[in-house]
PDB file of N, CA, C and O in Angstrom, chain B, residues numbered from 101:
ATOM      1  N   MET B 101      -5.897-131.397 -58.779  1.00  0.00           N
ATOM      2  CA  MET B 101      -7.212-131.437 -58.163  1.00  0.00           C
ATOM      3  C   MET B 101      -7.209-130.642 -56.865  1.00  0.00           C
ATOM      4  O   MET B 101      -8.105-129.828 -56.639  1.00  0.00           O
ATOM      5  N   VAL B 102      -6.221-130.864 -56.011  1.00  0.00           N
ATOM      6  CA  VAL B 102      -6.161-130.189 -54.710  1.00  0.00           C
ATOM      7  C   VAL B 102      -6.155-128.679 -54.899  1.00  0.00           C
ATOM      8  O   VAL B 102      -6.878-127.952 -54.217  1.00  0.00           O
ATOM      9  N   TYR B 103      -5.346-128.227 -55.815  1.00  0.00           N
ATOM     10  CA  TYR B 103      -5.155-126.788 -55.997  1.00  0.00           C
ATOM     11  C   TYR B 103      -6.417-126.124 -56.524  1.00  0.00           C
ATOM     12  O   TYR B 103      -6.764-125.018 -56.109  1.00  0.00           O
ATOM     13  N   LYS B 104      -7.100-126.797 -57.433  1.00  0.00           N
ATOM     14  CA  LYS B 104      -8.365-126.268 -57.946  1.00  0.00           C
ATOM     15  C   LYS B 104      -9.416-126.253 -56.842  1.00  0.00           C
ATOM     16  O   LYS B 104     -10.205-125.313 -56.743  1.00  0.00           O
ATOM     17  N   ARG B 105      -9.424-127.287 -56.019  1.00  0.00           N
ATOM     18  CA  ARG B 105     -10.408-127.354 -54.927  1.00  0.00           C
ATOM     19  C   ARG B 105     -10.235-126.198 -53.949  1.00  0.00           C
ATOM     20  O   ARG B 105     -11.214-125.556 -53.569  1.00  0.00           O
ATOM     21  N   ILE B 106      -8.993-125.928 -53.539  1.00  0.00           N
ATOM     22  CA  ILE B 106      -8.833-124.851 -52.556  1.00  0.00           C
ATOM     23  C   ILE B 106      -9.136-123.492 -53.181  1.00  0.00           C
ATOM     24  O   ILE B 106      -9.635-122.596 -52.500  1.00  0.00           O
ATOM     25  N   ARG B 107      -8.843-123.333 -54.457  1.00  0.00           N
ATOM     26  CA  ARG B 107      -9.193-122.074 -55.132  1.00  0.00           C
ATOM     27  C   ARG B 107     -10.708-121.934 -55.233  1.00  0.00           C
ATOM     28  O   ARG B 107     -11.257-120.871 -54.946  1.00  0.00           O
ATOM     29  N   ASP B 108     -11.381-123.004 -55.640  1.00  0.00           N
ATOM     30  CA  ASP B 108     -12.844-122.965 -55.772  1.00  0.00           C
ATOM     31  C   ASP B 108     -13.518-122.702 -54.422  1.00  0.00           C
ATOM     32  O   ASP B 108     -14.474-121.930 -54.346  1.00  0.00           O
ATOM     33  N   LEU B 109     -13.029-123.336 -53.369  1.00  0.00           N
ATOM     34  CA  LEU B 109     -13.597-123.111 -52.037  1.00  0.00           C
ATOM     35  C   LEU B 109     -13.435-121.650 -51.623  1.00  0.00           C
ATOM     36  O   LEU B 109     -14.358-121.047 -51.076  1.00  0.00           O
ATOM     37  N   ARG B 110     -12.269-121.092 -51.885  1.00  0.00           N
ATOM     38  CA  ARG B 110     -12.014-119.689 -51.552  1.00  0.00           C
ATOM     39  C   ARG B 110     -12.918-118.768 -52.357  1.00  0.00           C
ATOM     40  O   ARG B 110     -13.525-117.847 -51.809  1.00  0.00           O
ATOM     41  N   GLU B 111     -13.006-119.016 -53.654  1.00  0.00           N
ATOM     42  CA  GLU B 111     -13.819-118.166 -54.520  1.00  0.00           C
ATOM     43  C   GLU B 111     -15.309-118.286 -54.205  1.00  0.00           C
ATOM     44  O   GLU B 111     -16.050-117.313 -54.342  1.00  0.00           O
ATOM     45  N   ASP B 112     -15.751-119.468 -53.784  1.00  0.00           N
ATOM     46  CA  ASP B 112     -17.158-119.649 -53.402  1.00  0.00           C
ATOM     47  C   ASP B 112     -17.549-118.741 -52.243  1.00  0.00           C
ATOM     48  O   ASP B 112     -18.712-118.363 -52.103  1.00  0.00           O
ATOM     49  N   LYS B 113     -16.563-118.395 -51.411  1.00  0.00           N
ATOM     50  CA  LYS B 113     -16.827-117.500 -50.281  1.00  0.00           C
ATOM     51  C   LYS B 113     -16.455-116.052 -50.599  1.00  0.00           C
ATOM     52  O   LYS B 113     -16.471-115.191 -49.719  1.00  0.00           O
ATOM     53  N   ASP B 114     -16.121-115.792 -51.863  1.00  0.00           N
ATOM     54  CA  ASP B 114     -15.726-114.443 -52.296  1.00  0.00           C
ATOM     55  C   ASP B 114     -14.577-113.878 -51.474  1.00  0.00           C
ATOM     56  O   ASP B 114     -14.578-112.701 -51.114  1.00  0.00           O
ATOM     57  N   LEU B 115     -13.612-114.713 -51.185  1.00  0.00           N
ATOM     58  CA  LEU B 115     -12.442-114.286 -50.425  1.00  0.00           C
ATOM     59  C   LEU B 115     -11.253-114.062 -51.348  1.00  0.00           C
ATOM     60  O   LEU B 115     -11.106-114.741 -52.364  1.00  0.00           O
ATOM     61  N   THR B 116     -10.418-113.114 -50.990  1.00  0.00           N
ATOM     62  CA  THR B 116      -9.173-112.905 -51.716  1.00  0.00           C
ATOM     63  C   THR B 116      -8.122-113.873 -51.182  1.00  0.00           C
ATOM     64  O   THR B 116      -8.277-114.451 -50.106  1.00  0.00           O
ATOM     65  N   GLN B 117      -7.065-114.035 -51.946  1.00  0.00           N
ATOM     66  CA  GLN B 117      -5.954-114.847 -51.453  1.00  0.00           C
ATOM     67  C   GLN B 117      -5.383-114.232 -50.185  1.00  0.00           C
ATOM     68  O   GLN B 117      -4.981-114.956 -49.274  1.00  0.00           O
ATOM     69  N   ARG B 118      -5.342-112.914 -50.115  1.00  0.00           N
ATOM     70  CA  ARG B 118      -4.822-112.224 -48.935  1.00  0.00           C
ATOM     71  C   ARG B 118      -5.656-112.557 -47.695  1.00  0.00           C
ATOM     72  O   ARG B 118      -5.102-112.821 -46.627  1.00  0.00           O
ATOM     73  N   ALA B 119      -6.986-112.546 -47.834  1.00  0.00           N
ATOM     74  CA  ALA B 119      -7.866-112.864 -46.713  1.00  0.00           C
ATOM     75  C   ALA B 119      -7.689-114.319 -46.280  1.00  0.00           C
ATOM     76  O   ALA B 119      -7.672-114.624 -45.087  1.00  0.00           O
ATOM     77  N   MET B 120      -7.559-115.204 -47.252  1.00  0.00           N
ATOM     78  CA  MET B 120      -7.382-116.620 -46.935  1.00  0.00           C
ATOM     79  C   MET B 120      -6.035-116.835 -46.241  1.00  0.00           C
ATOM     80  O   MET B 120      -5.940-117.599 -45.281  1.00  0.00           O
ATOM     81  N   ALA B 121      -5.013-116.166 -46.729  1.00  0.00           N
ATOM     82  CA  ALA B 121      -3.688-116.274 -46.120  1.00  0.00           C
ATOM     83  C   ALA B 121      -3.719-115.786 -44.672  1.00  0.00           C
ATOM     84  O   ALA B 121      -3.103-116.391 -43.795  1.00  0.00           O
ATOM     85  N   LYS B 122      -4.428-114.707 -44.433  1.00  0.00           N
ATOM     86  CA  LYS B 122      -4.541-114.184 -43.065  1.00  0.00           C
ATOM     87  C   LYS B 122      -5.214-115.211 -42.156  1.00  0.00           C
ATOM     88  O   LYS B 122      -4.777-115.421 -41.025  1.00  0.00           O
ATOM     89  N   ALA B 123      -6.278-115.853 -42.649  1.00  0.00           N
ATOM     90  CA  ALA B 123      -6.986-116.869 -41.863  1.00  0.00           C
ATOM     91  C   ALA B 123      -6.086-118.069 -41.547  1.00  0.00           C
ATOM     92  O   ALA B 123      -6.263-118.739 -40.530  1.00  0.00           O
ATOM     93  N   LEU B 124      -5.123-118.327 -42.432  1.00  0.00           N
ATOM     94  CA  LEU B 124      -4.223-119.470 -42.255  1.00  0.00           C
ATOM     95  C   LEU B 124      -2.896-119.075 -41.601  1.00  0.00           C
ATOM     96  O   LEU B 124      -2.035-119.924 -41.371  1.00  0.00           O
ATOM     97  N   SER B 125      -2.738-117.797 -41.307  1.00  0.00           N
ATOM     98  CA  SER B 125      -1.499-117.272 -40.712  1.00  0.00           C
ATOM     99  C   SER B 125      -0.277-117.525 -41.587  1.00  0.00           C
ATOM    100  O   SER B 125       0.773-117.959 -41.113  1.00  0.00           O
ATOM    101  N   CYS B 126      -0.443-117.244 -42.872  1.00  0.00           N
ATOM    102  CA  CYS B 126       0.688-117.332 -43.794  1.00  0.00           C
ATOM    103  C   CYS B 126       0.642-116.103 -44.709  1.00  0.00           C
ATOM    104  O   CYS B 126      -0.305-115.318 -44.650  1.00  0.00           O
ATOM    105  N   SER B 127       1.647-115.941 -45.538  1.00  0.00           N
ATOM    106  CA  SER B 127       1.663-114.798 -46.446  1.00  0.00           C
ATOM    107  C   SER B 127       0.779-115.088 -47.665  1.00  0.00           C
ATOM    108  O   SER B 127       0.470-116.239 -47.971  1.00  0.00           O
ATOM    109  N   GLN B 128       0.388-114.026 -48.339  1.00  0.00           N
ATOM    110  CA  GLN B 128      -0.413-114.172 -49.559  1.00  0.00           C
ATOM    111  C   GLN B 128       0.383-114.947 -50.605  1.00  0.00           C
ATOM    112  O   GLN B 128      -0.187-115.754 -51.339  1.00  0.00           O
ATOM    113  N   GLN B 129       1.683-114.714 -50.680  1.00  0.00           N
ATOM    114  CA  GLN B 129       2.525-115.396 -51.661  1.00  0.00           C
ATOM    115  C   GLN B 129       2.572-116.898 -51.394  1.00  0.00           C
ATOM    116  O   GLN B 129       2.495-117.698 -52.326  1.00  0.00           O
ATOM    117  N   VAL B 130       2.696-117.277 -50.141  1.00  0.00           N
ATOM    118  CA  VAL B 130       2.704-118.703 -49.793  1.00  0.00           C
ATOM    119  C   VAL B 130       1.367-119.327 -50.170  1.00  0.00           C
ATOM    120  O   VAL B 130       1.326-120.402 -50.767  1.00  0.00           O
ATOM    121  N   TYR B 131       0.267-118.649 -49.818  1.00  0.00           N
ATOM    122  CA  TYR B 131      -1.053-119.195 -50.169  1.00  0.00           C
ATOM    123  C   TYR B 131      -1.216-119.302 -51.682  1.00  0.00           C
ATOM    124  O   TYR B 131      -1.739-120.296 -52.187  1.00  0.00           O
ATOM    125  N   SER B 132      -0.769-118.279 -52.401  1.00  0.00           N
ATOM    126  CA  SER B 132      -0.836-118.316 -53.864  1.00  0.00           C
ATOM    127  C   SER B 132      -0.077-119.527 -54.408  1.00  0.00           C
ATOM    128  O   SER B 132      -0.539-120.192 -55.335  1.00  0.00           O
ATOM    129  N   ASN B 133       1.076-119.804 -53.830  1.00  0.00           N
ATOM    130  CA  ASN B 133       1.855-120.973 -54.255  1.00  0.00           C
ATOM    131  C   ASN B 133       1.109-122.275 -53.998  1.00  0.00           C
ATOM    132  O   ASN B 133       1.243-123.225 -54.770  1.00  0.00           O
ATOM    133  N   TYR B 134       0.323-122.335 -52.921  1.00  0.00           N
ATOM    134  CA  TYR B 134      -0.506-123.522 -52.684  1.00  0.00           C
ATOM    135  C   TYR B 134      -1.513-123.685 -53.821  1.00  0.00           C
ATOM    136  O   TYR B 134      -1.665-124.777 -54.369  1.00  0.00           O
ATOM    137  N   GLU B 135      -2.200-122.597 -54.174  1.00  0.00           N
ATOM    138  CA  GLU B 135      -3.220-122.667 -55.224  1.00  0.00           C
ATOM    139  C   GLU B 135      -2.624-122.995 -56.586  1.00  0.00           C
ATOM    140  O   GLU B 135      -3.270-123.645 -57.407  1.00  0.00           O
ATOM    141  N   LEU B 136      -1.414-122.556 -56.824  1.00  0.00           N
ATOM    142  CA  LEU B 136      -0.764-122.805 -58.110  1.00  0.00           C
ATOM    143  C   LEU B 136      -0.066-124.158 -58.174  1.00  0.00           C
ATOM    144  O   LEU B 136       0.427-124.561 -59.227  1.00  0.00           O
ATOM    145  N   GLY B 137      -0.027-124.851 -57.048  1.00  0.00           N
ATOM    146  CA  GLY B 137       0.639-126.153 -57.010  1.00  0.00           C
ATOM    147  C   GLY B 137       2.144-126.035 -57.003  1.00  0.00           C
ATOM    148  O   GLY B 137       2.844-127.004 -57.299  1.00  0.00           O
ATOM    149  N   GLN B 138       2.656-124.860 -56.668  1.00  0.00           N
ATOM    150  CA  GLN B 138       4.102-124.641 -56.651  1.00  0.00           C
ATOM    151  C   GLN B 138       4.706-124.962 -55.287  1.00  0.00           C
ATOM    152  O   GLN B 138       5.925-124.948 -55.113  1.00  0.00           O
ATOM    153  N   ARG B 139       3.844-125.247 -54.337  1.00  0.00           N
ATOM    154  CA  ARG B 139       4.296-125.568 -52.986  1.00  0.00           C
ATOM    155  C   ARG B 139       3.348-126.609 -52.410  1.00  0.00           C
ATOM    156  O   ARG B 139       2.130-126.467 -52.516  1.00  0.00           O
ATOM    157  N   ASP B 140       3.898-127.651 -51.802  1.00  0.00           N
ATOM    158  CA  ASP B 140       3.060-128.652 -51.140  1.00  0.00           C
ATOM    159  C   ASP B 140       2.355-128.019 -49.945  1.00  0.00           C
ATOM    160  O   ASP B 140       2.908-127.159 -49.260  1.00  0.00           O
ATOM    161  N   ILE B 141       1.135-128.460 -49.713  1.00  0.00           N
ATOM    162  CA  ILE B 141       0.354-127.930 -48.600  1.00  0.00           C
ATOM    163  C   ILE B 141       0.644-128.790 -47.371  1.00  0.00           C
ATOM    164  O   ILE B 141       0.371-129.991 -47.376  1.00  0.00           O
ATOM    165  N   PRO B 142       1.198-128.181 -46.316  1.00  0.00           N
ATOM    166  CA  PRO B 142       1.490-128.952 -45.104  1.00  0.00           C
ATOM    167  C   PRO B 142       0.209-129.482 -44.446  1.00  0.00           C
ATOM    168  O   PRO B 142      -0.874-128.922 -44.613  1.00  0.00           O
ATOM    169  N   THR B 143       0.365-130.552 -43.711  1.00  0.00           N
ATOM    170  CA  THR B 143      -0.776-131.187 -43.053  1.00  0.00           C
ATOM    171  C   THR B 143      -1.541-130.218 -42.165  1.00  0.00           C
ATOM    172  O   THR B 143      -2.772-130.225 -42.166  1.00  0.00           O
ATOM    173  N   ASP B 144      -0.835-129.382 -41.405  1.00  0.00           N
ATOM    174  CA  ASP B 144      -1.532-128.453 -40.508  1.00  0.00           C
ATOM    175  C   ASP B 144      -2.357-127.436 -41.287  1.00  0.00           C
ATOM    176  O   ASP B 144      -3.413-127.010 -40.817  1.00  0.00           O
ATOM    177  N   ILE B 145      -1.896-127.046 -42.459  1.00  0.00           N
ATOM    178  CA  ILE B 145      -2.660-126.112 -43.294  1.00  0.00           C
ATOM    179  C   ILE B 145      -3.872-126.821 -43.894  1.00  0.00           C
ATOM    180  O   ILE B 145      -4.949-126.231 -43.990  1.00  0.00           O
ATOM    181  N   LEU B 146      -3.708-128.083 -44.298  1.00  0.00           N
ATOM    182  CA  LEU B 146      -4.854-128.851 -44.802  1.00  0.00           C
ATOM    183  C   LEU B 146      -5.948-128.944 -43.745  1.00  0.00           C
ATOM    184  O   LEU B 146      -7.132-128.805 -44.050  1.00  0.00           O
ATOM    185  N   ILE B 147      -5.544-129.176 -42.516  1.00  0.00           N
ATOM    186  CA  ILE B 147      -6.519-129.269 -41.424  1.00  0.00           C
ATOM    187  C   ILE B 147      -7.208-127.927 -41.207  1.00  0.00           C
ATOM    188  O   ILE B 147      -8.422-127.880 -41.008  1.00  0.00           O
ATOM    189  N   LYS B 148      -6.446-126.835 -41.244  1.00  0.00           N
ATOM    190  CA  LYS B 148      -7.030-125.501 -41.100  1.00  0.00           C
ATOM    191  C   LYS B 148      -7.993-125.191 -42.252  1.00  0.00           C
ATOM    192  O   LYS B 148      -9.071-124.638 -42.032  1.00  0.00           O
ATOM    193  N   LEU B 149      -7.603-125.547 -43.472  1.00  0.00           N
ATOM    194  CA  LEU B 149      -8.481-125.327 -44.634  1.00  0.00           C
ATOM    195  C   LEU B 149      -9.781-126.110 -44.481  1.00  0.00           C
ATOM    196  O   LEU B 149     -10.863-125.591 -44.753  1.00  0.00           O
ATOM    197  N   SER B 150      -9.667-127.348 -44.050  1.00  0.00           N
ATOM    198  CA  SER B 150     -10.829-128.199 -43.844  1.00  0.00           C
ATOM    199  C   SER B 150     -11.785-127.581 -42.831  1.00  0.00           C
ATOM    200  O   SER B 150     -12.989-127.498 -43.075  1.00  0.00           O
ATOM    201  N   ALA B 151     -11.246-127.148 -41.700  1.00  0.00           N
ATOM    202  CA  ALA B 151     -12.078-126.540 -40.649  1.00  0.00           C
ATOM    203  C   ALA B 151     -12.675-125.221 -41.117  1.00  0.00           C
ATOM    204  O   ALA B 151     -13.850-124.949 -40.868  1.00  0.00           O
ATOM    205  N   PHE B 152     -11.882-124.405 -41.787  1.00  0.00           N
ATOM    206  CA  PHE B 152     -12.342-123.097 -42.246  1.00  0.00           C
ATOM    207  C   PHE B 152     -13.517-123.228 -43.209  1.00  0.00           C
ATOM    208  O   PHE B 152     -14.511-122.511 -43.094  1.00  0.00           O
ATOM    209  N   HIS B 153     -13.391-124.149 -44.154  1.00  0.00           N
ATOM    210  CA  HIS B 153     -14.419-124.313 -45.188  1.00  0.00           C
ATOM    211  C   HIS B 153     -15.514-125.295 -44.805  1.00  0.00           C
ATOM    212  O   HIS B 153     -16.527-125.390 -45.497  1.00  0.00           O
ATOM    213  N   GLY B 154     -15.326-126.027 -43.711  1.00  0.00           N
ATOM    214  CA  GLY B 154     -16.333-126.990 -43.280  1.00  0.00           C
ATOM    215  C   GLY B 154     -16.452-128.189 -44.207  1.00  0.00           C
ATOM    216  O   GLY B 154     -17.539-128.727 -44.415  1.00  0.00           O
ATOM    217  N   VAL B 155     -15.324-128.596 -44.755  1.00  0.00           N
ATOM    218  CA  VAL B 155     -15.285-129.771 -45.634  1.00  0.00           C
ATOM    219  C   VAL B 155     -14.233-130.736 -45.092  1.00  0.00           C
ATOM    220  O   VAL B 155     -13.406-130.365 -44.259  1.00  0.00           O
ATOM    221  N   SER B 156     -14.275-131.960 -45.568  1.00  0.00           N
ATOM    222  CA  SER B 156     -13.300-132.945 -45.112  1.00  0.00           C
ATOM    223  C   SER B 156     -11.964-132.746 -45.829  1.00  0.00           C
ATOM    224  O   SER B 156     -11.906-132.208 -46.934  1.00  0.00           O
ATOM    225  N   VAL B 157     -10.901-133.191 -45.175  1.00  0.00           N
ATOM    226  CA  VAL B 157      -9.583-133.183 -45.802  1.00  0.00           C
ATOM    227  C   VAL B 157      -9.608-134.081 -47.035  1.00  0.00           C
ATOM    228  O   VAL B 157      -8.970-133.774 -48.042  1.00  0.00           O
ATOM    229  N   ASP B 158     -10.344-135.188 -46.957  1.00  0.00           N
ATOM    230  CA  ASP B 158     -10.475-136.083 -48.112  1.00  0.00           C
ATOM    231  C   ASP B 158     -11.047-135.339 -49.317  1.00  0.00           C
ATOM    232  O   ASP B 158     -10.630-135.584 -50.449  1.00  0.00           O
ATOM    233  N   TYR B 159     -11.982-134.447 -49.088  1.00  0.00           N
ATOM    234  CA  TYR B 159     -12.560-133.660 -50.180  1.00  0.00           C
ATOM    235  C   TYR B 159     -11.491-132.743 -50.785  1.00  0.00           C
ATOM    236  O   TYR B 159     -11.345-132.671 -52.005  1.00  0.00           O
ATOM    237  N   ILE B 160     -10.762-132.059 -49.941  1.00  0.00           N
ATOM    238  CA  ILE B 160      -9.716-131.157 -50.437  1.00  0.00           C
ATOM    239  C   ILE B 160      -8.679-131.937 -51.237  1.00  0.00           C
ATOM    240  O   ILE B 160      -8.202-131.460 -52.267  1.00  0.00           O
ATOM    241  N   LEU B 161      -8.329-133.126 -50.774  1.00  0.00           N
ATOM    242  CA  LEU B 161      -7.315-133.936 -51.450  1.00  0.00           C
ATOM    243  C   LEU B 161      -7.833-134.643 -52.707  1.00  0.00           C
ATOM    244  O   LEU B 161      -7.055-135.242 -53.449  1.00  0.00           O
ATOM    245  N   GLY B 162      -9.142-134.574 -52.942  1.00  0.00           N
ATOM    246  CA  GLY B 162      -9.704-135.215 -54.130  1.00  0.00           C
ATOM    247  C   GLY B 162      -9.961-136.693 -53.965  1.00  0.00           C
ATOM    248  O   GLY B 162     -10.191-137.397 -54.948  1.00  0.00           O
ATOM    249  N   ILE B 163      -9.926-137.177 -52.728  1.00  0.00           N
ATOM    250  CA  ILE B 163     -10.195-138.592 -52.474  1.00  0.00           C
ATOM    251  C   ILE B 163     -11.684-138.884 -52.622  1.00  0.00           C
ATOM    252  O   ILE B 163     -12.077-139.979 -53.025  1.00  0.00           O
ATOM    253  N   THR B 164     -12.502-137.895 -52.292  1.00  0.00           N
ATOM    254  CA  THR B 164     -13.948-138.023 -52.423  1.00  0.00           C
ATOM    255  C   THR B 164     -14.513-136.747 -53.032  1.00  0.00           C
ATOM    256  O   THR B 164     -13.914-135.676 -52.928  1.00  0.00           O
ATOM    257  N   ASP B 165     -15.652-136.873 -53.657  1.00  0.00           N
ATOM    258  CA  ASP B 165     -16.352-135.689 -54.172  1.00  0.00           C
ATOM    259  C   ASP B 165     -17.425-135.220 -53.198  1.00  0.00           C
ATOM    260  O   ASP B 165     -18.135-134.252 -53.467  1.00  0.00           O
ATOM    261  N   ASN B 166     -17.542-135.910 -52.062  1.00  0.00           N
ATOM    262  CA  ASN B 166     -18.500-135.529 -51.032  1.00  0.00           C
ATOM    263  C   ASN B 166     -17.791-134.596 -50.044  1.00  0.00           C
ATOM    264  O   ASN B 166     -16.897-135.026 -49.314  1.00  0.00           O
ATOM    265  N   PRO B 167     -18.188-133.327 -50.021  1.00  0.00           N
ATOM    266  CA  PRO B 167     -17.484-132.381 -49.148  1.00  0.00           C
ATOM    267  C   PRO B 167     -17.829-132.509 -47.667  1.00  0.00           C
ATOM    268  O   PRO B 167     -17.171-131.890 -46.830  1.00  0.00           O
ATOM    269  N   LYS B 168     -18.831-133.288 -47.331  1.00  0.00           N
ATOM    270  CA  LYS B 168     -19.284-133.397 -45.941  1.00  0.00           C
ATOM    271  C   LYS B 168     -18.268-134.099 -45.081  1.00  0.00           C
ATOM    272  O   LYS B 168     -17.583-135.027 -45.511  1.00  0.00           O
ATOM    273  N   ILE B 169     -18.187-133.629 -43.845  1.00  0.00           N
ATOM    274  CA  ILE B 169     -17.303-134.261 -42.861  1.00  0.00           C
ATOM    275  C   ILE B 169     -18.112-135.365 -42.185  1.00  0.00           C
ATOM    276  O   ILE B 169     -19.200-135.115 -41.667  1.00  0.00           O
ATOM    277  N   ASN B 170     -17.583-136.572 -42.193  1.00  0.00           N
ATOM    278  CA  ASN B 170     -18.239-137.703 -41.540  1.00  0.00           C
ATOM    279  C   ASN B 170     -17.816-137.728 -40.082  1.00  0.00           C
ATOM    280  O   ASN B 170     -16.628-137.764 -39.760  1.00  0.00           O
ATOM    281  N   LYS B 171     -18.815-137.708 -39.205  1.00  0.00           N
ATOM    282  CA  LYS B 171     -18.518-137.754 -37.761  1.00  0.00           C
ATOM    283  C   LYS B 171     -19.122-138.984 -37.153  1.00  0.00           C
ATOM    284  O   LYS B 171     -18.987-139.208 -35.951  1.00  0.00           O
TER     285      LYS B 171
END
């Protein structure tokens, strides 16, 4: 679920893996491994993904289907 969510969020913004990796300060290969589920996503990257896409970490993790951040 997590891996599909981050891929879908990236594709919704028409971004390449390379562009997303640059935004996260990692290599394209590392980001690709996140999307493929071949590498666990560190907490700091989850937080960056959440902020970048404007969704909650819970949404990325599949805990909720509501992408809104509750404040």
